[in-house]
N, C-alpha and C positions, 0 to 999 in steps of 0.2 A: 512709178517709183518715187518721183518728186512729191506726189501727194502723200505717200506714206511718211516721208521725211518731214513734211510740213505738219502732219498730225502729231508725230512724235515730238517735234519742237514745241508745239502748242501745249501738249500734255505736260511737258517738263516745265514750261512757263507757269502753267496753272498750279502745279505742285509747289513750285518755288514761291508763288504768290501766297498760297495757303500757309506755307511755313512762315513766311514773313508776317502775315497777319496774326498768326498764333503767337509769334514771338513778341509782337507789339502789344497784344492784349496782356500777356504775362508781365511784360515790363511795366505797362501802365498800372496794373494791379499792385505790383511791388512799390512803385512810386507813390501810389495813393495810400497804401498802408504805412509807408515810411513817413509821409506827410502827416497822417493822423497821429502817429506816435509822437512826432515832434511837437504838434499842436498840444497834445495832452501834457507833454513835459513842460511846455511854456505855461499852461494853465496852472499846473501844480506849483511851478516856481513863483508865479505871481500871487498865490494864496498866502496869507499870513500863517506863520507856524501855529499849530494847535497847542494849547496849554494842557499839560498832563496833570491830572489830579493825583497828588501823592497821598497814600494812606498813612495815617498817624499810627505807627507801631510802637510808640513810646510806652514802656511798661511802668505803670504808676506804682510807687512803693506802697506797701500796706500801711494803714493808719498806725501811728505810734501807740504802743501800749504803755500804760503808766508804769514807771520804774518801780522796782521793789522798794518798799519803804514809803511809797506814796500813800496818802490817806485812802483807806479802804482796801489796800493791798496787803498781802502777807508781809509781816515784818515791819509794818508801819509804826506799831506801838502807839497809835493814836487812841486817845481815850474815847470810848463809846458814849452814847447819850444815855444817861441814867435818870429815870423818872422816879422821883421820891413819892412815897405814899404816906398816908397818915399813920399807918402801923409803924411803930418805932423799929428801926433796923431792917425794914423791908424795902427792897428796891427791885426794879425791873431792869433787866439787861437787854439792850438793843445794840448789838455790834454787827452792823452790816447784815442783819438777818433778813431772810426773805419775808415778804409781806405776811403778817399773821403769825409769825414765829416769835415766841416770847419765852424768856426765862425769868423766873422769880425766885429769889433767895430769901428765906424767912427764918430767923432764929426762933426757936419755940421752947416751950417748957414741958412738953409731954414726957411721961415716963415710958421709956422705950427699952425693950429687951430683945436681943437677937440670939437665937439658939440654933444649934446644928448638932444632930445626932445625940441629943440629950445634954450637950455641953453648951453652957452659956458663953457666947463670944463677946457680948457687950451689954452693959447696963448703963443707961444715962438718963438724966433729967434735963439735958440741954442739947437736944438734937438740932440740926439745921436742915430745914426742908427746902428742897429745890424742885420747883415745878417747871417743866418744859413742855412746850407744845408737842402733842403726839406721844408723850411718854408718861408713865405713872410717876407719882411723887417719889423722889429719892430722899432717903434719910442719911445725912452725913453726921458722923459721930466723932467726938474728940478722942484722940489716942489714949488719953488718961483713963477713959472709960471702956477700953477694949483690952481683951486678953492678948496683948501683943506677943506673949510667949508662944502663942499658937500660930503666929503669922510667919510666912516665909516670902521674901521678895521674889517677884517673878521677872523674867526678862521681857515680858510683853509690855509694849508701850503703844498708846494710841493718841491721836490728836483730834480735839474737838474745836471747830472754828469759833464756838461761843464760850468755851471755858479754858482751853489750852491743852497742854500735854498731860496725859494721865499715866500714872505708874500702877502696876497691878501687884496683888498679893495673893498667895495661896495659903490655905488654912489646913493645918494638920489636926485631925480629931481621931484619937485612937491610932489605928494602923492605916487610916485612910487619909490621903491628901486630896483636897478639893482645889483643883487648879484655878487660878485667876478668879477667886471668889469675891474679892474686894478690890477697890481701886481708890486712888487719891490723886488730887491735883496739888503737887508740892509747890509749884510756882505758877498758879493760874494767871490768866490775863487780868489786868487791874480791875476790870468790872466784875470779875467773879472771885475776888479775893476773900469773900465771905466764906468760902469752902476750902481755903488754903490749908493743907496739912490734915484735913479731916478725912476719915475713911467712910466709904459707902459699900454696903454689901448688896449683891443681887437679891432683891426681895423674893424672886421666884425660886431661889436655891436655899433659902434659910427660913426659919420660923420667926416671924416678926410679930411682936406683941406691943400694942400701944395703949397705955392707960388701962392695962389689964385685959384688953380685947385682942384676941388672935386675929391677925389680918390675913385675908385670903391671898394666895399666891397670885402675882400679876407679872405678865411678861413685859 
């Protein structure tokens, strides 16, 4: 009987010892982990603070545009460069034109007749020729040499950067009205004043005769 009691006591002691050992191992592991955490915190605290690089998000304003009225801008009224030639009264207009674009205004003494539907609209010996890059020659005629009784002012207006604002005229021949058949620059820009108040007819819509020779229609 005593032997059984001694065995039971020994077994209980062994179980208690095993439990104590397991508890000690767990506690030691927790202490080790806690110590490592504190060491990491001290290392981080001892390190100098890192500098953060800030992004420059400043919005730059767009480049300033020349104000209206500045040289080369609409409404400037600045005089363009005019190159004089040997031909009397002939000049070339260069007002902010793209490279290669030219306008030449030339007073002439050709005998010019403009006819439409068998009706003579104009007869003159003093036309003004305007040659412009990419366009056929335009013949501007003084109003004194035009049948103004056949003209009717139109509401159409256009603006040319090289000549100014144009007004248009319709022509009545018989019972037919030819809308916007002619145009004029009443107050052209200073460099194109050679055509001020003169009228020009679309050459492809009328019959044009110069010095007795009928001119082919041109667009």
